[in-house]
N, C-alpha and C positions, 0 to 999 in steps of 0.2 A: 479282341484276339490279338489284335496289333500291339496293344500297349503291355500285353502279356510277353509276346515274343521281344519287344524292345527291353523289357526289364529284364528277362532272362539274359539278352546279349550284353546289356550293361552290367549285371553282375557278373558274367563271364568274363568280360574285359578287366573288371575291377579286381578279379581274383588272382591276376597274374598266373593264368592257368599255363602250363607248360606241357610239351611233348616231350618225354622222358624214355629213352631207350638203355636197357639194363643188360649188360652181358654178364651171365653168371647167376644162376638161381640158388645159391647157397644163402647162408644166414645173411651176410652183409649185402647182397642185392635185394633179396626179398623184405628184410626188415627196413632198408632204406625206401623201397617202394610203399610199405605199409604206412611209415610215418609220412610221407609227402602226400599220398591219397588221403590220409586221415585229416592232414592239414587242410587239404583244397580237393574235395570231390571232382572239381573239373580238369585236374590234371590227368592228362592222357599217358598212361604208363604200361610199356610192355617188356616183359622178361625174356631173353633168350637164353636157354640152358641146354647143353649138349647131351646131358644124361636125361634118363626118365625119372617120373616122378617117385619111384621105389629104389632108385639107385643111390647108395652111399657107401663109401669106404671109410673104415675106421669102426669104432664102437661108441664109448661115451665121450661126453664133452662136461668140462667144469666151469663153474661161475663162482665168484666171490660174492659176500654179502654185499659189498660196494656196488657191483655190476648189477646185481638184483634189485636195488634200489633204483639205480639208473633206468631199468627197464620198465619198471613200476611207473615211473614218472613220465617216461616217454609212450607207453601204450599199455594201459592197465589191463586190457581184455588179453593181450598176448601174455603178459606177465602172469595172470591167473591162471591161464592154461599151463604155462611152463612149469611153475611152482607146484601145481597139482600133481605132478609126476616126478618130481624132485627126490632125490636121495640127499639128505643133508649130514655133515659131521663136522667136528671142531677139532679134530685131533690129526696130527701129522705123526706117523708111525715110521721110525727106522730100524730095520732088522740088520744087524752085523753080527757074524759069529753065532748066529742063533738066540740072539738076545735082542728083544724089542724094546726101544726108547719110545715113550709116547710124549709128543708135547702138545697140550691144549690151548684153548683160547683161540683158536683160528676159525674161520667162517668160509666153508665150501659147500657146493651143492653139485651135483650130478645129474645128467639125463642122457639117455640115447640120443645119439646124433640123427638117427632117422625118426624118432620121435619128434625131435625139435624141428627138423624140416616139415614134419606132416602138420605141426601147429602152425608154422608159418605160410604154408601152401592153403590151408584152410582160411587164414586170416586174409590173405590176397584175395581168395575167391569171393569172401563176404564182402571185401572192400571193391570189387569188379575190376582187380588187376589181372591182365592176362599173362599167363605163364605159357610161353612155347616151349615145351619139352622136345628133347631129341632134336634140337635145331642148331646147327653148326652155321656160323656166320662168317663167311668167308671175304665179303665186301665190307670192311669196318669203315672206310671212307665215306662210302654211300650212306650207311647207316647213321653216320654222325653227321652228315649234311643235311639229313632228313629229320632233325630234332633239335630242341632246344638244348638239351643236355644228355651226353652220352656218359654213362658210368660203366668202367671196367672193373667187375666185381668176380672175375674168373679164376681167382684163385693162384696158387703159387707160381704155375706155370702160364701165367697170363698171356692170352693172345693180343688183349689190348696193349698191355706193356710192350710186347715184343713188337708189335706193328708199329707202334709210336716211340721205339726207344729213343730215337733222335730227340724228340720232344722231352720224354721223362727223364733220361739220362739214368738208367738203372744201375745199381752195384749189386752184382750177384756172388756171394760167396758159399761154396759147398764146403761143409765142414767134414773133419776126418772119420768123425765116429759114425757107426752103422747103427740103424734101430729098425725095429719092427714092431707092428701095433697088432696085437691080439685082443681076443676077449678070453672069459673063462668063467664058469659057474660057480667058481670059488669066489665067496664075497669077502672083499677088504673093507672094513668098516672104518674107512678113513683114509686119507691121502698116505700111501704106503710106499716107502723107498728102501728096496731090498737089495742088498750086495751078497753075491756069492762068488766066493774066490775057487777056481777050477785049475786043472794042468794048462788049460788052453789060455786063461787069463781071467780078468774080472768081468763079470756081467752085473749089471745094474737093472732093476725091475721098477718101473713106476706103474702103480696100480690103485684102483679105487672102484667102487661100486657106483652103479649109475641106474639101476633099478633093483628091484626085489630079488632077482635070481642072476645077474650078471655084472661083472666087472671089467675094466678095461685093464690091459695087461701089456705094457709096453716094454720091450727088452732093449737095452743099449749096451753097446760095448766098442772098445777101440779096433782100430783096422788090423792091427797084428792078432788080436784075439780072435777076430772074425775069421781070419786066414787060419789060424792055427785051428779052430775047430773044423775046418774043411765046409763051411758053408756054401761056398762057390759051387760045389757038387751036390750039396743036398736038396732033396725035394721039398715040397711044402710039408707033407707028412713026417718026413725024416727030420726036418727042422724042429716042427713041434715036439717030436718025440725027443731029440735031443735036448731042449731047452726045458722040457717037462722034467726030465731027469735032474738038470741043474738046480730046478726051483721046486724039486719034489715036496720038500717039507714045507713050502709056502703054498702050494697048490694042493696039498692033502689027497693027492691022487686024482684031482680032476683035471681034465684034458685042456689044452690051450685050443682055441677056436680061431678059425682063419675065416677072414672076409677079404679075400684077394690081397691077404698078408704078404709083402714083400720087403726085404731088406733095402732100405734107403739111407741116403745120406742127408741131414738137415741142410737147406738152403737157406742161408740169410740175405734176405731180400731189403734192400733200401732204394730209393729214388730220389734222386737231386731235385726234382720238381714233380709235384703232385697233380697238375693240371695244366691243361694248355687250350686255349679257346674255350670250346663249350664241353670238354672232355676231362674225366676224373677218374682216379683209381680209388678204390676201397680194398679193405682186408688183406688177406695174403698178396694180392696182386700188388698191393702197396708197400706193405712191411711184413716182416715175420720176426717172432720171438720165440725163442726156443721152449719146448714143451715143458721141461722141467720147473718153469717159473710161472707158466700161466696158459691159458688157452687162446688159440688164434681166434676160436669163435667170438670169444668176450671182445677181444680187440676190434673184431669185424663189425659187432653189432654196435659197439660204442663208437666206432668210426661213423656209422650210419646215423645215430643220434645227433652227433656232432655236425654232420654236414646237413642234416634235415633242420637244425636249429639256425644254421647259418642261412639258410633259404627262408626261414621264418623273419629273419631280421632285416632282410635287404630285398630289392625288387630286381637286382641284375644278376643273371648268371656268374658273370665274371667277378663280381664283387663277392658273391656268395662263395664261390671256389678260393678266391684270395684269402677270405677270411678264413676259411677252412683250413687251409694250409697253414696260415700264420698262428692260428689258435691250437690245431691239434698236433701240428709236427713237433713241437716242444715236449708235448706229452708222450707221444711215441719214442722221441730221441731218449728221455728218461727212462722208459721201460724196455727199449733194446738194451741200453747200456747194462741196466741190471741183469736182463736176460743173458747178455755176453758173459757176464761174469760167472753167472750160474752154468751156462754152456761151457765154458772153459774148466769149470771145476768137475764136470761130468767127464769131460775130454781127457780128464787126468785123475780120474777115480782111483787108479791102483796106486798113487802116492798117498792116499789116506788110509790104505787098508792097515797099516800099522797102529792107527789110533784105536782106543777103546772104543765100545759102543756108544758110550755116553759123549765121548769126545768127539766122534764121527757126528752123532747128532747135532752136537752145538755147531760144527763146522758148516754143515749142510744147512742148518737154518740161518746162518749170517752169510752164506757165500755169496748173495748178491749185493750186500751193502745196504739193502732196504730194510733189514731188521737188525737189530744191535743187542747187546745184552739186555739194556733197560727197557725196551719194547717187549723182550720176552720174558722177563721180569714180570712185566705187568699181565702178560697173558698166562704165564704159568709159573709162579713162583717157586712151586715144588721142584720143577725141572732145572731152574737155574740153582737152586739149592744143593741139587743132587750133583750136578756138574761142579759146582765150586768144592763140594766135599770130596768129589773124586780128584 
């Protein structure tokens, strides 16, 4: 018995087990916990989440083919569960003046946000990770001192980032456009970008299916259009009815569905420093990228992969956090630069309404600078041929 206990103690010491506290039970926090527990079952990991297990705001989230490959390599069990429920497509559809232009050769998949959270919650339970739901942490300093690693994965309005703002030096920019996140039972079989010109101004819709019955439907407009339409004084029901009329041809009579849907302004988040001492930020708490170019969920889960990989390669918390910032920060900087170009395109969407449908589609596909004519030609030569003929 003595030798068994001694061997277990030695194994625990050699395993470099850590006490990890995670603020935020969203995809970033849970996935990081999963990867760390999978790497070493001796890690003591607790997640603190202010909401309940069934609380989520929003509808579907999108992953690219590249992100799916990353998820499969990181944890095949989670990947298998996620992809079992995916709705996949290869087309981007642009609707302008009632004409739809389709560009193929893309790789996207959608899943309900609540379904994704449930998959991650079950995986945490399987691995013995404790999730403390409906728990608000008021004393972060004590929690930080009581662990080897404190992870702030608590979203765009991060309490961790705000509490330690002096250390992280965040840069927050509230953008002028308004957007609101709905669902609908009208299925959009592809990533669909729809533009409607109205007396109030131009409305853009970002839509895609994420299961066999429901699509995400995000509506965006500039501040003046929002004022002209009188949304400041409209109820939720009235807002949905108004936008239902704007996009009546696209929704084909189906209603817009609300899930605590509210008009908000996109918040661009950056941080000069990503970590200090034993504390690090992940996901939207650390950085945001405009929804027109990709999913914050994708970036959050890839953050988790990158951070877990840094811990796999080093034995000290400080070195792992330093390596994470040094390797991941340039990747996020490039992504945010492209997202910024895309965001500005949509902030000035009214300037492009004079373009023909196929010209608008080409402008949209190349807006971020990450896609050019040659890459589009490889993806969909028929689209480029039609554009050049036009």
